[in-house]
C-alpha positions as CSV (number, residue, x, y, z in Angstrom):
1,M,109.0,-59.9,52.7
2,K,107.1,-58.2,49.9
3,V,109.4,-55.2,50.1
4,V,112.5,-57.4,49.7
5,S,111.0,-59.4,46.8
6,S,109.9,-56.1,45.0
7,L,113.4,-54.7,45.5
8,I,115.0,-57.9,44.0
9,L,112.6,-57.7,41.0
10,S,113.4,-54.0,40.4
11,L,117.1,-54.7,40.4
12,L,116.7,-57.6,38.0
13,F,114.5,-55.5,35.8
14,G,117.0,-52.7,35.8
15,A,119.8,-55.0,34.9
16,L,117.8,-56.4,32.0
17,I,117.0,-52.9,30.8
18,K,120.7,-51.9,31.1
19,S,121.8,-54.9,29.0
20,D,119.3,-54.0,26.3
21,V,119.9,-50.2,26.2
22,I,123.2,-50.5,24.3
23,P,122.7,-53.3,21.7
24,K,125.7,-54.6,19.9
25,K,125.9,-53.1,16.5
26,S,128.1,-54.0,13.5
27,G,130.5,-51.5,12.1
28,I,132.3,-48.5,13.6
29,Q,129.8,-46.3,15.4
30,T,130.5,-42.7,14.7
31,L,128.4,-39.7,16.0
32,V,128.4,-36.5,13.9
33,L,127.5,-33.4,15.9
34,L,126.3,-30.5,13.8
35,D,125.3,-26.9,14.3
36,D,123.6,-26.9,10.8
37,Y,122.0,-29.8,9.0
38,S,123.1,-28.4,5.7
39,I,126.6,-29.7,6.5
40,V,125.3,-33.2,5.7
41,E,124.8,-32.1,2.1
42,S,127.8,-29.8,1.8
43,H,130.2,-32.6,3.0
44,S,128.4,-35.6,1.4
45,I,131.6,-36.8,-0.3
46,F,133.4,-36.9,3.0
47,F,130.6,-38.7,4.8
48,D,130.3,-41.1,1.9
49,S,134.0,-42.0,2.2
50,L,133.5,-42.7,5.9
51,Q,130.6,-45.0,5.3
52,R,132.6,-47.0,2.7
53,D,135.3,-47.4,5.3
54,G,132.9,-49.2,7.6
55,H,131.6,-46.2,9.7
56,V,127.9,-46.2,10.8
57,L,127.1,-42.5,11.0
58,Q,124.5,-40.9,13.2
59,Y,123.8,-37.2,12.6
60,E,122.7,-35.0,15.5
61,M,122.3,-31.3,16.2
62,I,123.9,-30.0,19.3
63,S,121.1,-28.9,21.5
64,S,119.3,-29.8,24.7
65,N,117.6,-32.6,22.7
66,T,120.8,-34.2,21.7
67,P,120.9,-37.9,22.8
68,T,123.4,-38.8,25.5
69,I,126.6,-40.5,24.3
70,K,126.7,-43.1,27.1
71,Y,124.7,-45.1,29.6
72,Y,126.6,-45.2,32.9
73,E,130.1,-46.0,31.8
74,E,129.2,-47.7,28.5
75,Y,129.4,-45.5,25.4
76,Y,127.2,-45.8,22.4
77,Y,129.8,-44.6,20.0
78,D,133.4,-45.3,19.1
79,N,134.2,-41.9,17.6
80,I,132.8,-38.4,17.4
81,I,133.0,-35.8,14.6
82,L,132.4,-32.3,16.0
83,M,131.3,-30.0,13.2
84,A,129.7,-27.2,15.2
85,P,132.1,-24.2,15.3
86,S,129.2,-21.7,15.9
87,V,127.7,-23.5,18.9
88,K,127.5,-21.0,21.8
89,E,127.2,-23.5,24.6
90,L,128.0,-27.2,25.3
91,K,125.4,-28.3,27.8
92,T,123.7,-31.4,29.0
93,P,123.4,-34.1,27.7
94,I,126.8,-33.5,25.9
95,T,129.0,-31.1,27.9
96,H,132.6,-30.0,27.7
97,Q,133.6,-32.6,30.3
98,D,131.6,-35.4,28.6
99,L,133.8,-35.0,25.5
100,L,137.0,-35.0,27.5
101,D,135.8,-38.2,29.3
102,F,135.0,-39.7,26.0
103,V,138.6,-39.3,24.9
104,Q,140.0,-40.7,28.1
105,A,137.7,-43.7,27.8
106,N,139.7,-44.9,24.7
107,H,137.7,-43.1,22.1
108,N,138.6,-40.5,19.4
109,I,137.3,-37.1,18.4
110,M,137.6,-35.1,15.1
111,I,137.0,-31.3,15.6
112,F,136.4,-28.7,12.9
113,G,136.6,-25.0,13.6
114,D,136.1,-22.0,11.4
115,A,136.9,-18.3,11.3
116,D,134.0,-17.5,13.6
117,V,134.6,-20.4,16.0
118,K,132.9,-19.8,19.3
119,K,134.2,-20.1,22.9
120,P,132.9,-23.6,23.7
121,I,134.9,-25.2,20.9
122,R,137.9,-22.9,21.6
123,S,137.9,-24.0,25.3
124,L,137.7,-27.7,24.2
125,V,140.6,-27.4,21.8
126,N,142.7,-25.7,24.6
127,E,142.4,-28.9,26.6
128,F,144.6,-30.6,23.9
129,G,147.5,-28.2,24.0
130,M,146.5,-26.0,21.1
131,E,144.5,-22.9,20.5
132,F,142.7,-21.1,17.7
133,E,143.9,-17.7,16.6
134,N,142.1,-14.7,18.2
135,V,138.5,-14.0,17.3
136,G,138.1,-12.2,14.0
137,Y,141.4,-13.5,12.5
138,E,141.5,-15.8,9.4
139,V,144.4,-17.1,7.3
140,R,145.4,-15.3,4.1
141,D,148.0,-15.9,1.4
142,Y,148.0,-13.3,-1.4
143,E,150.8,-15.2,-3.2
144,H,149.0,-18.5,-3.5
145,S,145.3,-17.6,-2.8
146,R,144.3,-17.5,-6.5
147,I,145.5,-20.9,-7.6
148,Y,142.0,-22.3,-7.5
149,T,139.7,-19.3,-7.1
150,N,139.6,-15.5,-6.7
151,E,138.6,-15.7,-3.1
152,N,141.0,-13.8,-0.8
153,N,140.4,-16.1,2.2
154,L,141.3,-19.3,0.4
155,V,144.8,-20.5,1.2
156,V,146.6,-23.6,-0.1
157,S,149.4,-25.7,1.4
158,K,151.4,-28.9,0.7
159,N,153.4,-28.3,3.8
160,L,152.8,-31.6,5.7
161,F,154.7,-32.0,9.0
162,T,157.9,-33.9,8.0
163,P,157.4,-37.0,10.2
164,F,154.0,-37.5,8.6
165,K,155.2,-37.7,5.0
166,K,155.1,-41.1,3.5
167,E,158.4,-40.4,1.7
168,S,160.0,-40.2,5.2
169,N,158.2,-43.3,6.6
170,G,155.2,-41.3,7.6
171,I,151.5,-42.0,7.2
172,F,150.2,-39.1,5.0
173,T,150.6,-38.9,1.2
174,V,152.3,-35.9,-0.1
175,P,149.6,-34.5,-2.5
176,E,150.3,-33.7,-6.2
177,T,148.2,-30.5,-5.9
178,S,147.9,-28.2,-2.9
179,I,145.3,-28.6,-0.2
180,A,142.7,-25.9,-0.1
181,F,141.9,-24.3,3.2
182,T,139.6,-21.5,4.4
183,G,139.4,-20.7,8.1
184,V,141.5,-19.9,11.2
185,G,145.0,-20.9,12.1
186,L,146.1,-22.8,15.2
187,N,148.9,-22.2,17.6
188,I,150.4,-25.3,19.4
189,D,151.8,-25.3,22.8
190,Q,155.5,-26.2,22.4
191,A,155.7,-27.5,25.9
192,N,153.0,-30.1,25.2
193,N,154.7,-33.3,23.9
194,F,151.4,-34.9,22.9
195,A,150.2,-32.1,20.5
196,F,151.8,-31.6,17.1
197,P,151.1,-30.1,13.7
198,I,149.8,-32.2,10.8
199,L,149.4,-29.6,8.0
200,R,151.3,-26.3,8.3
201,A,150.8,-23.1,6.4
202,E,153.1,-22.1,3.6
203,K,155.8,-19.4,4.3
204,S,153.7,-16.7,2.6
205,T,150.6,-17.3,4.7
206,F,149.6,-14.9,7.5
207,S,146.7,-14.4,9.9
208,F,144.6,-11.3,9.2
209,N,141.8,-9.5,11.0
210,K,139.7,-7.8,8.3
211,E,137.6,-5.8,10.8
212,N,140.6,-4.1,12.5
213,N,142.9,-4.4,9.4
214,E,145.6,-6.1,11.7
215,V,148.1,-8.8,11.0
216,S,148.8,-11.4,13.7
217,K,152.3,-12.0,15.0
218,L,152.0,-15.6,13.8
219,S,152.8,-16.3,10.1
220,G,154.3,-18.8,7.8
221,E,155.1,-22.2,9.3
222,Q,154.2,-20.9,12.8
223,L,150.6,-21.2,11.7
224,T,149.2,-24.7,11.9
225,L,146.2,-25.5,9.8
226,V,145.5,-29.0,11.0
227,A,146.8,-30.4,14.3
228,G,146.8,-33.7,16.1
229,Y,146.9,-34.9,19.7
230,Q,147.6,-38.4,21.0
231,T,147.5,-39.5,24.7
232,R,149.8,-41.9,26.4
233,K,147.2,-44.6,25.8
234,N,146.9,-43.7,22.1
235,H,143.5,-42.0,22.2
236,R,143.5,-39.5,19.3
237,V,142.1,-36.1,18.6
238,S,142.5,-34.1,15.3
239,V,141.6,-30.4,15.0
240,S,141.1,-28.5,11.8
241,G,140.8,-24.7,11.6
242,S,138.6,-25.1,8.6
243,L,135.1,-26.5,8.4
244,G,135.4,-26.3,4.6
245,L,138.5,-28.4,4.5
246,C,136.5,-31.6,3.9
247,S,133.6,-30.0,2.0
248,N,132.5,-31.0,-1.5
249,N,133.5,-27.5,-2.8
250,H,137.1,-27.8,-1.6
251,M,137.5,-31.4,-2.8
252,L,136.3,-30.5,-6.3
253,L,138.7,-27.5,-6.4
254,T,141.7,-29.7,-5.9
255,V,141.0,-32.5,-8.3
256,G,144.1,-33.9,-9.9
257,K,145.0,-34.4,-13.6
258,N,142.9,-37.5,-14.1
259,G,139.7,-35.6,-13.0
260,S,138.5,-38.2,-10.4
261,I,137.5,-37.2,-6.9
262,Q,140.0,-39.8,-5.6
263,S,142.8,-37.6,-7.0
264,S,141.7,-34.6,-5.1
265,A,144.3,-33.3,-2.6
266,N,141.6,-32.5,-0.1
267,Y,139.8,-35.8,-0.6
268,V,143.0,-37.8,0.0
269,F,144.1,-35.7,3.0
270,C,140.6,-35.8,4.7
271,K,140.4,-39.6,4.2
272,E,143.9,-40.2,5.7
273,L,143.1,-37.7,8.5
274,Y,140.0,-39.5,9.7
275,Q,141.7,-42.9,9.2
276,W,144.5,-41.7,11.5
277,T,142.2,-40.1,14.0
278,F,139.9,-43.2,14.2
279,Q,142.8,-45.7,14.7
280,Q,142.6,-47.1,11.1
281,R,146.0,-45.8,10.2
282,G,149.3,-45.4,12.1
283,V,148.6,-48.2,14.6
284,L,151.4,-50.4,15.7
285,K,151.2,-53.8,17.5
286,L,154.0,-55.3,19.4
287,S,153.8,-59.1,20.1
288,N,155.9,-62.2,20.7
289,L,158.5,-60.6,22.9
290,R,161.1,-63.3,23.6
291,H,164.7,-63.7,24.8
292,N,167.2,-66.5,25.3
293,K,170.9,-67.4,25.7
294,K,172.9,-67.3,22.5
295,D,172.9,-70.6,20.5
296,E,170.0,-71.9,22.6
297,K,166.6,-72.4,21.0
298,W,163.7,-70.4,22.5
299,E,161.2,-73.0,23.9
300,G,158.1,-70.8,24.2
301,V,158.8,-69.5,27.7
302,N,161.3,-66.7,28.5
303,P,164.0,-67.6,31.1
304,E,163.6,-65.9,34.5
305,N,167.3,-65.3,35.1
306,Y,170.7,-65.3,33.4
307,R,174.3,-65.6,34.7
308,V,176.6,-62.5,34.6
309,L,178.4,-62.2,31.2
310,D,176.0,-64.5,29.4
311,E,175.5,-63.9,25.7
312,L,171.9,-63.0,25.1
313,E,169.5,-62.7,22.1
314,F,166.4,-60.6,22.1
315,N,163.6,-60.8,19.5
316,V,160.2,-59.0,19.1
317,D,157.5,-58.8,16.4
318,I,156.1,-55.4,15.4
319,H,153.2,-55.0,12.9
320,Q,151.5,-52.0,11.4
321,K,147.7,-51.8,10.9
322,L,146.4,-51.0,7.4
323,P,143.1,-49.1,6.8
324,D,141.4,-52.4,5.8
325,G,142.1,-53.8,9.2
326,T,144.9,-56.2,8.2
327,Y,148.4,-56.1,9.8
328,V,151.7,-56.1,7.9
329,P,155.3,-56.0,9.1
330,F,156.4,-52.6,10.3
331,V,159.7,-51.3,8.7
332,A,161.8,-48.9,10.7
333,D,165.5,-48.4,11.6
334,D,165.1,-46.4,14.8
335,I,163.5,-48.8,17.3
336,Q,165.6,-49.1,20.4
337,L,166.0,-51.8,23.1
338,E,167.1,-50.9,26.6
339,F,168.5,-53.2,29.2
340,I,167.8,-51.4,32.5
341,K,168.6,-51.8,36.1
342,L,168.2,-48.3,37.6
343,D,169.8,-46.7,34.5
344,P,170.1,-48.4,31.1
345,H,173.2,-50.6,30.9
346,Y,172.5,-50.9,27.2
347,R,170.6,-48.8,24.7
348,I,170.9,-50.4,21.2
349,F,169.0,-50.4,17.9
350,L,166.9,-53.3,17.0
351,K,167.7,-54.7,13.5
352,Q,165.2,-56.0,11.0
353,E,167.2,-58.5,8.9
354,D,164.3,-59.2,6.5
355,K,161.9,-56.3,5.6
356,T,159.2,-58.8,4.9
357,S,159.3,-60.2,8.4
358,P,158.0,-58.4,11.5
359,T,160.8,-59.7,13.7
360,Y,163.4,-57.3,15.1
361,H,166.6,-58.7,16.7
362,A,169.4,-57.6,19.1
363,A,172.3,-59.4,20.7
364,L,173.9,-58.3,23.9
365,K,176.0,-59.5,26.9
366,A,174.6,-59.6,30.4
367,P,176.5,-57.0,32.5
368,D,178.9,-58.0,35.2
369,A,176.4,-56.8,37.8
370,L,173.9,-58.6,39.9
371,G,170.2,-57.5,40.2
372,V,166.8,-57.3,38.5
373,F,166.9,-56.0,35.0
374,K,164.3,-55.1,32.4
375,F,164.2,-55.6,28.6
376,K,162.3,-52.5,27.5
377,V,161.2,-51.5,24.0
378,T,159.9,-47.9,23.9
379,Y,158.9,-46.3,20.5
380,W,157.4,-42.9,20.4
381,R,157.1,-41.4,16.9
382,Y,154.8,-38.7,15.6
383,G,151.7,-40.3,14.0
384,Y,152.2,-43.8,15.3
385,S,150.7,-45.4,18.3
386,F,153.2,-45.5,21.2
387,L,154.9,-48.7,22.0
388,D,156.0,-49.3,25.6
389,E,156.6,-52.9,26.5
390,E,158.9,-54.5,29.0
391,T,159.8,-57.8,30.7
392,V,161.8,-58.5,33.8
393,V,164.7,-60.9,34.3
394,S,167.3,-61.4,37.0
395,V,171.1,-61.4,36.5
396,I,172.6,-63.8,39.1
397,Q,176.1,-64.8,40.0
398,F,177.7,-68.2,39.3
399,R,177.0,-71.1,41.5
400,H,179.9,-72.2,43.7
401,D,180.7,-75.1,41.4
402,E,180.5,-73.0,38.2
403,Y,183.6,-70.9,38.9
404,P,186.8,-72.0,37.1
405,R,189.2,-74.0,39.1
406,F,192.0,-71.5,38.7
407,L,191.6,-67.7,38.1
408,R,194.1,-66.1,35.8
409,V,194.1,-62.9,37.9
410,A,195.2,-65.0,40.9
411,Y,198.3,-66.5,39.2
412,P,200.7,-64.2,41.2
413,Y,199.2,-65.5,44.4
414,Y,199.5,-69.1,43.3
415,Y,203.1,-68.5,42.4
416,N,203.7,-66.8,45.8
417,I,202.4,-69.8,47.7
418,F,204.7,-72.3,46.0
419,I,207.7,-69.9,46.3
420,M,207.0,-69.6,50.0
421,M,206.7,-73.3,50.4
422,G,210.0,-73.9,48.5
423,A,211.8,-71.2,50.5
424,G,210.6,-72.8,53.8
425,F,211.7,-76.2,52.7
426,L,215.2,-74.9,51.7
427,F,215.5,-73.1,55.1
428,I,214.7,-76.3,57.0
429,V,217.2,-78.3,55.0
430,F,219.8,-75.7,55.5
431,F,219.1,-75.5,59.2
432,L,219.2,-79.3,59.7
433,Y,222.4,-80.0,57.7
434,S,224.5,-77.0,58.4
435,D,227.5,-77.1,61.0
436,V,226.5,-73.9,62.7
437,G,226.3,-75.7,66.1
438,N,229.8,-77.2,65.8
439,T,231.4,-73.9,65.0
440,K,230.0,-72.4,68.2
441,Q,231.5,-75.2,70.3
442,K,235.0,-74.8,68.8
443,Q,234.9,-71.1,69.6
444,N,234.0,-71.8,73.2
């Protein structure tokens, strides 16, 4: 009896401990993993911007004394910033697999490399469909390298990936001045649909190994400076080949005409980059999916079935999240609706009649086919969270008393019936009143 009671007490005590291990904290919990504490000072403007955006930062060195990031299946942090390109080993309590599990558990990671990035970070980046250039290589651009400084290893770029530009309905601002970059280029696996470039190199940029005096096969826009990765469940990872990209030095080099740090190309880009990575930018929300028969008012519940050839109306609301946490109507002209059985019977564009309203609309006719169909909205665009929503309806035939009394296609058969009836009547009359029988008797 004592053993049972002690076991129960230990379980209760363990449960109480577990509930208190991860206290609820206000703000966005972000862990910054470093290989050198001097980064806190050299990137103070970047970290200050994060804190003003609501992030609660905790700085830790990657070592055996690093605190764990989770307790059982509960994580202490919402995001991780990995600024440790020179770390030689990822070991307990934060291993290579721990970071992958962190992303799969609906969290986000921001990774910074450098020209001397070591194997652990290279291996981690490979998991996301991209790889750093070979050891010893760094990006060079003799045509543009001396815009801000005389350093040979400083390159500049304004070459944002086209879908990301705000002028083409993207989420990154095209900078007035070029973005400064020192480090290593990235190569993205073209077969990976979830990895994509964010900032590409200019056409005059190349990858150079100063020790062997060799030039890489990758050059120009083939070189990616900053890349992104987004899973099917919208977990995000961003990878920069430059630790100095978000440093105070690079931000001060690219200050705009008004002289404020907010006008710096690197400052604006780094801020929008962490906002995108940490789900503060480029997040879409689909809600209030509804459908009904034409000219009928939607009554709060979607019908379960429609008759063949019914005129249907479909509506859905789509919002976009702003960095301050509010949602505004999302404006796009390439969102499609599919009406699917086994294959789509319809694939049509949703129309937004009022740009200030989140409602998208489509009108269609139920096909002349019976079965279970799906209204499906799928929207996959670079930089935005994926939308994949569907609802099921049945298309049924008419009831026996809903068919029209006479079918137009059957008119020939109707005519034929009456013609046969008339012909039969005439034959009977002719047979009854003709003198065919008397004629035969006279002949005999």
